Backbone as a ProteinNet text record, in pm:
[ID]
protein_1_A
[PRIMARY]
MKLLMIYCERFAYVPVSKTLEDFPEVNEAGSYDKVLVAFIHAEAADEDNPKGVEDKLLKNVKWAAGKNNTQHIILHSFAHLSESKAVPIFTKTIFDKAETRLKNANWQCHQTPFGYFLDLKLDAPGVSQARIFKSF
[TERTIARY]
20089.4	20112.8	20106.5	20049.6	20048.4	20133.6	20215.2	20312.1	20318.5	20277.3	20287.6	20394.4	20501.1	20611.5	20616.4	20621	20625.5	20742.4	20833.9	20941.5	20886.1	20913.5	20863.3	20977.6	20975.7	21067	21030.7	20900.1	20851	20726.5	20719.4	20604.6	20570.3	20441.9	20399.1	20263.9	20238.8	20109.9	20067.3	19936.1	19875.5	19771.1	19778.1	19673.6	19538.9	19434.2	19301.7	19205.1	19194.1	19101.6	19156.9	19142.9	19189.6	19086	19133.8	19043	19058.1	19170	19194.7	19224	19134.1	19144.3	19260.2	19310.6	19414.3	19554.4	19566.7	19697.6	19708	19831.6	19850.9	19793.4	19759.4	19716.7	19837.6	19817	19922.7	19861.3	19925	19876.9	19979.9	20105.7	20211.6	20207	20229.5	20242	20386.4	20409.4	20543.7	20568.4	20695.1	20732.7	20873.6	20892.7	21020.3	21052.6	21179.9	21226.6	21304.4	21293.3	21368.6	21356.3	21234.2	21200.2	21119.8	21140.1	21055.9	20944.7	20820.5	20706.4	20650.5	20646.7	20593.3	20451.3	20352.8	20212.1	20189.8	20170	20173.6	20037.5	19996.3	19871.2	19904.4	19901	19921.2	19789.3	19796.2	19677.4	19670.6	19553.6	19533.4	19630.8	19656.5	19747.7	19890.3	19927	20061.8	20088.7	19983.5	19999.5	20058.3	20050.5	20106.4	20258	20316.9	20460.3	20516.4	20511.1	20552	20697.3	20788	20930.9	20952.1	20886.6	20899.6	20845	20731.2	20669.9	20759.2	20810.8	20900.4	21025	21083.9	21203.4	21174.9	21062	21026.6	20998.4	20933.1	20907.9	21040	21134.1	21263.1	21339.9	21341.2	21410.7	21356	21223.9	21161.2	21181.6	21166.3	21181.8	21327.1	21420.8	21561.9	21596.8	21546.3	21571.5	21513.1	21386.8	21321.6	21389.1	21428.8	21499.7	21631	21701.7	21825.6	21803.6	21698.2	21665.6	21636.1	21590.2	21557	21661.5	21775.6	21889.7	21856.5	21787.8	21758.3	21788.3	21823.5	21845	21731.7	21625.5	21518	21388.2	21328.6	21207.6	21101.5	20978.8	20863.3	20772.3	20732.5	20637.3	20499.1	20404.9	20270.9	20167	20084.1	19977.4	19870.6	19842.4	19746.2	19659.7	19559.3	19477.8	19366.3	19405.9	19308.4	19352.3	19448.2	19500.4	19448.8	19371.9	19317.9	19195.5	19109.9	18993.2	19030.4	19137.5	19183.5	19271.1	19248.4	19327.4	19380	19506.6	19563.6	19509.8	19517.3	19476.4	19574.2	19526.6	19612	19739.8	19734.3	19855.4	19962.2	19922.2	20018.5	20089.4	20011	20067.8	20162.3	20121.7	20206.4	20335.4	20328	20447.5	20544.7	20492.2	20576.5	20644	20568.7	20624.3	20737.1	20713.1	20813.3	20940.6	20926.1	21043.6	21118	21044.9	21107.6	21182.6	21120.3	21187.1	21316.7	21312.8	21432.5	21542.3	21506.9	21607.2	21665.9	21583.1	21634.1	21729.5	21691.3	21777.5	21908.7	21901.6	22023.1	22116.8	22064.1	22143.6	22175.3	22163.1	22198.5	22107.8	21981.8	21881.5	21810.3	21759.4	21669.6	21529.2	21455.2	21321.8	21228.9	21107.4	21002.8	20871.7	20777.3	20642.2	20545.6	20442.2	20333.1	20250.6	20171.3	20090.1	19999.4	20007.1	19931.6	19790.6	19692.4	19553.8	19487	19535.2	19481.1	19453.4	19351.5	19339.7	19423.6	19498.8	19590.4	19561.6	19579.7	19589.8	19730.5	19740.8	19870.2	19899.9	20025.4	20074	20199.8	20202	20322.1	20353.3	20481	20532.9	20619.6	20564.7	20632.6	20668.7	20794.5	20835.8	20774.8	20760.9	20702.5	20806.3	20875.3	20972.9	20931.5	20971.8	20921	20952.6	21068.4	21105.1	21047.6	20975.9	20918.8	20791.1	20734.7	20611.1	20624.2	20623.2	20642.7	20541	20475.6	20378.3	20429.7	20419.3	20456.6	20347.3	20326.6	20233.9	20305.6	20307.2	20374.5	20306.6
-5285.6	-5292.5	-5152.2	-5144.2	-5022.1	-5048.7	-4950.4	-4968.6	-4842.3	-4852.9	-4744.1	-4784.3	-4705.4	-4736.8	-4633	-4681.6	-4593.2	-4637	-4543.3	-4570	-4553.3	-4650.2	-4646.6	-4658.6	-4570.7	-4587.2	-4715.2	-4744.9	-4869.2	-4913.6	-5043.5	-5102.7	-5231.8	-5249.9	-5372.3	-5415.8	-5546.3	-5599.6	-5715	-5735.5	-5850	-5907	-6036.1	-6095.6	-6091.3	-6049	-6037.5	-6138.4	-6138.2	-6233	-6280.8	-6409.5	-6471.2	-6445.7	-6400.5	-6368.9	-6464.3	-6536.4	-6630.9	-6768.4	-6861	-6993.5	-7078	-7051	-7134.4	-7107.2	-7019.1	-6984.2	-7028.1	-7047.4	-7103.8	-7017.5	-7086.4	-7018	-6947.5	-6824.1	-6747.3	-6676.9	-6690	-6623.4	-6527.8	-6539.1	-6459.4	-6314.7	-6224.4	-6082.6	-6056.2	-5939.9	-5900.9	-5755.1	-5721.9	-5585.3	-5559.5	-5444.1	-5411.2	-5264	-5233.3	-5095.4	-5054.5	-4925.7	-4866.3	-4950.8	-4954.6	-5045.2	-4972.4	-5011.8	-4964.7	-5067	-5023.4	-5112.6	-5086.8	-5191.1	-5182	-5237.2	-5147.5	-5185.3	-5213.7	-5340.7	-5384.9	-5434.3	-5384.2	-5427.3	-5476.8	-5607.4	-5664.7	-5661	-5616.1	-5604.1	-5718.7	-5741.7	-5852	-5843.5	-5725.1	-5709.4	-5751.5	-5750	-5789.8	-5936.8	-6015.7	-6159.2	-6187.6	-6090.7	-6107.6	-6090.7	-6030.8	-6004.5	-6017.1	-6136.7	-6151.1	-6110.9	-6147.1	-6113.7	-5963.5	-5895.7	-5750.7	-5679.5	-5726.3	-5666.6	-5690.3	-5810.2	-5842.8	-5754.1	-5738	-5654.4	-5509.7	-5455.9	-5316.7	-5301.1	-5400	-5397	-5388.7	-5475.1	-5477.1	-5347.7	-5297.5	-5171.3	-5059.1	-5049.9	-4942.6	-4956.4	-5076.6	-5090.2	-5070.5	-5117.2	-5095.8	-4947	-4877.7	-4734.6	-4659.8	-4688.3	-4619	-4653.1	-4777	-4815.3	-4737.7	-4727	-4649.8	-4503.9	-4445.2	-4305.3	-4283.7	-4390.1	-4380.9	-4447.8	-4480	-4532.4	-4656.4	-4752.3	-4879.1	-4995	-5106.3	-5230.7	-5329.6	-5283.3	-5372.3	-5336.5	-5435.6	-5416.7	-5516.6	-5467.7	-5553.2	-5551.5	-5668.2	-5680.3	-5707.4	-5619.4	-5629.4	-5623.6	-5725.6	-5726.8	-5626.4	-5533.4	-5427	-5409.5	-5494.3	-5498.9	-5393.8	-5269	-5160.6	-5037.8	-5054.9	-4940.6	-4933.5	-5033.7	-5038	-5129.2	-5110.4	-5199.5	-5332.4	-5335.3	-5457	-5535.5	-5666.3	-5749.3	-5872.7	-5904.5	-6030.4	-6142.2	-6264.4	-6376.1	-6386.5	-6426	-6426.5	-6508.3	-6624.5	-6707.1	-6638.4	-6561	-6483.1	-6382.3	-6309.1	-6207.7	-6270.7	-6379.1	-6445.8	-6496.8	-6546.4	-6593.2	-6477.9	-6363.5	-6244.6	-6207.3	-6208.1	-6176.4	-6273.2	-6402.5	-6502.7	-6486.8	-6464	-6445.9	-6318	-6209.9	-6083.3	-6097.3	-6163.8	-6183.7	-6263.2	-6369.5	-6450.4	-6368.1	-6293.1	-6211.3	-6104.2	-6042.1	-5940.7	-6003.5	-6115.5	-6182.1	-6228.7	-6276.7	-6319.3	-6202.5	-6081.4	-5960.7	-5889.7	-5962.4	-5913.7	-5804.7	-5803.8	-5716.6	-5798.8	-5733.6	-5798.5	-5783.5	-5889.9	-5883.2	-5979.9	-5933	-6015.2	-5987.1	-6077.4	-6057.3	-6058.1	-5974.8	-5985.4	-6107.6	-6163.7	-6279.7	-6251.4	-6337.4	-6319.7	-6376.2	-6300.4	-6346.3	-6314.2	-6212.6	-6173.1	-6023.4	-5986.6	-5848.8	-5839.6	-5732.2	-5715.5	-5584.6	-5585.2	-5459.4	-5408	-5284.3	-5225.7	-5109	-5098.5	-4981.6	-4936.6	-4809	-4758.4	-4619	-4594.8	-4465.8	-4417.9	-4325.7	-4279.8	-4132.2	-4097	-3957.4	-3873	-3745.9	-3654.7	-3592.3	-3676.9	-3629.2	-3678.4	-3605.4	-3632.5	-3773.1	-3825.5	-3957.5	-4072.7	-4041.9	-4146.8	-4205.9	-4138	-4186.7	-4170.6	-4283	-4281	-4374.2	-4327.1	-4407.7	-4428.7	-4551.1	-4583.6	-4669.9	-4650.4	-4730.9	-4777.8	-4907.8	-4959.2	-5085.2
-8011.8	-7868.4	-7811.4	-7694.5	-7615.8	-7492.4	-7457.8	-7350.9	-7266.2	-7141.5	-7045.5	-6944.5	-6937.9	-6848	-6736.9	-6614.2	-6497.5	-6409.6	-6387	-6292.8	-6151.9	-6066.2	-5929	-5829.2	-5730.6	-5617.9	-5543.7	-5541.5	-5480.6	-5555.5	-5586.1	-5653.9	-5581.7	-5551	-5482.7	-5537.8	-5530.1	-5574.5	-5485.1	-5483.5	-5415.2	-5510.2	-5545.2	-5628.9	-5556.8	-5630.3	-5570.3	-5630.9	-5764.4	-5827.1	-5960.8	-5981.9	-6105.5	-6214.7	-6331.1	-6441.3	-6559.4	-6566.8	-6676.6	-6617.5	-6637.3	-6575.6	-6627.5	-6747.8	-6807.7	-6754.3	-6656	-6603.2	-6457.6	-6408.9	-6274.5	-6162.4	-6053.3	-5930.8	-5869.9	-5827	-5761.4	-5641.8	-5527.7	-5407.6	-5348.5	-5392.7	-5333.8	-5383	-5290.3	-5323	-5366.1	-5423.9	-5463.9	-5430.4	-5406.5	-5374.5	-5427.3	-5491.4	-5554.4	-5533.7	-5526.6	-5513.7	-5637.5	-5673.5	-5784.8	-5911	-5964.3	-6073.4	-6181.4	-6305.2	-6414.2	-6432.9	-6421.2	-6440.4	-6579.4	-6660.6	-6796.9	-6796.4	-6811.4	-6823.6	-6972	-7005.9	-7145.5	-7191.2	-7308	-7370.3	-7511.4	-7531.5	-7664.6	-7740.8	-7866.2	-7949.8	-8050	-8105.8	-8200.6	-8318	-8369.3	-8483.9	-8450	-8323.1	-8281.5	-8310.8	-8317.6	-8341.5	-8479.9	-8571.5	-8705.8	-8709.4	-8605.8	-8604.3	-8462	-8404.6	-8265	-8238.3	-8326	-8304.8	-8311.7	-8405.1	-8416.5	-8294.3	-8243.9	-8125	-8003.3	-7990.5	-7878.7	-7882.8	-8001.2	-8015.7	-7977	-8021.8	-7989	-7839.9	-7780.9	-7637.8	-7562	-7596.2	-7528	-7548	-7668.6	-7697.6	-7609.8	-7600.5	-7524.1	-7373.8	-7318.9	-7174	-7132	-7211.6	-7178	-7183.2	-7284.7	-7297	-7177.2	-7142.4	-7030.9	-6898.1	-6879.3	-6757.3	-6747.4	-6858.1	-6858.6	-6824.6	-6878.9	-6849.9	-6701.8	-6634.7	-6492.5	-6403.5	-6462.8	-6388.6	-6305.6	-6370.1	-6303.2	-6396.9	-6340.4	-6414.7	-6389	-6323.3	-6279.5	-6352	-6418.4	-6498.4	-6455	-6440.1	-6411.4	-6533.2	-6581.3	-6692.5	-6632.9	-6664.8	-6607.4	-6719.1	-6727.7	-6827.2	-6786.9	-6877.9	-6849.7	-6973.5	-6988.3	-7110.1	-7107.3	-7077.5	-7067.9	-7147.2	-7238.3	-7312.4	-7455.3	-7496.8	-7632.7	-7632.1	-7730.7	-7742.2	-7806.6	-7884.2	-7949.4	-7852.7	-7845.4	-7755	-7827.3	-7800.6	-7847.6	-7757.6	-7805	-7720.6	-7603.3	-7486.4	-7367	-7381.4	-7444.8	-7454.7	-7539.2	-7640	-7718.7	-7628.4	-7550.7	-7462.6	-7361.3	-7299.8	-7200.4	-7264.1	-7386.2	-7455.9	-7481.1	-7521.7	-7540.9	-7408.7	-7299.7	-7168.4	-7132.8	-7151.2	-7114.8	-7197.7	-7326.8	-7412.9	-7377.5	-7352.3	-7315.2	-7182.9	-7085.2	-6955.7	-6973.3	-7050.7	-7073.5	-7139.4	-7242	-7311.4	-7219.6	-7137.6	-7045	-6943.3	-6886.8	-6789	-6852.4	-6976	-7045.5	-7074.6	-7075.5	-7098.2	-6965.4	-6854.4	-6720.6	-6665.1	-6706.3	-6644.8	-6539.1	-6436	-6341.3	-6398.4	-6405.8	-6464.2	-6392	-6367.8	-6307.9	-6380.2	-6362.6	-6413.7	-6295.9	-6306.7	-6211.4	-6251.5	-6161.3	-6195.8	-6315.6	-6415.1	-6539.2	-6522.3	-6566.6	-6558.7	-6426.4	-6357.6	-6227	-6223.6	-6146.5	-6102.1	-5975.1	-5964.2	-5852.3	-5779.6	-5650.6	-5578.6	-5605.8	-5650.3	-5682.7	-5590.4	-5552.4	-5480.7	-5551.8	-5586.6	-5649.3	-5601.1	-5589	-5548.1	-5663.2	-5742.7	-5862.9	-5848.9	-5873.6	-5863	-5975.1	-5948.8	-6046.4	-6138.2	-6213.4	-6312	-6450.1	-6553	-6688	-6738.4	-6712	-6765	-6682.5	-6574.6	-6490.1	-6549.5	-6650.5	-6713.5	-6864.1	-6933.8	-7079.7	-7142.5	-7248.5	-7323.1	-7465.2	-7514.7	-7651.6	-7713.7	-7841.4	-7918.4	-8043.7	-8068.5	-8188.4	-8236.6
[MASK]
++++++++++++++++++++++++++++++++++++++++++++++++++++++++++++++++++++++++++++++++++++++++++++++++++++++++++++++++++++++++++++++++++++++++

């Protein structure tokens, strides 16, 4: 898994075009303040250890959110960080399980529409902990 985390004072998206037909239609835009956005790329090798990948994802996003003093996390599929890609349903399942676990632990968590290209707007401060990359 490749994980790029960016703390945003403000993050917003608008669905533009659907790229994966097997996922629901979404037309609603979203906007959030003081949020850690996790740009997540699941790789084919991750499919061999879904629980381990999910655990590492959660550990990293919680740590980065804490470093940026926020309880709010956005999970965003960003399949542009590696040439290897997991199948979409695997990635979506990881997102759904991670979101449930975060919410059960009293974190605020949302997902951007899965299987879409989105117009993104983000306002990210220029501090070292606002941008973190992890590969596992």
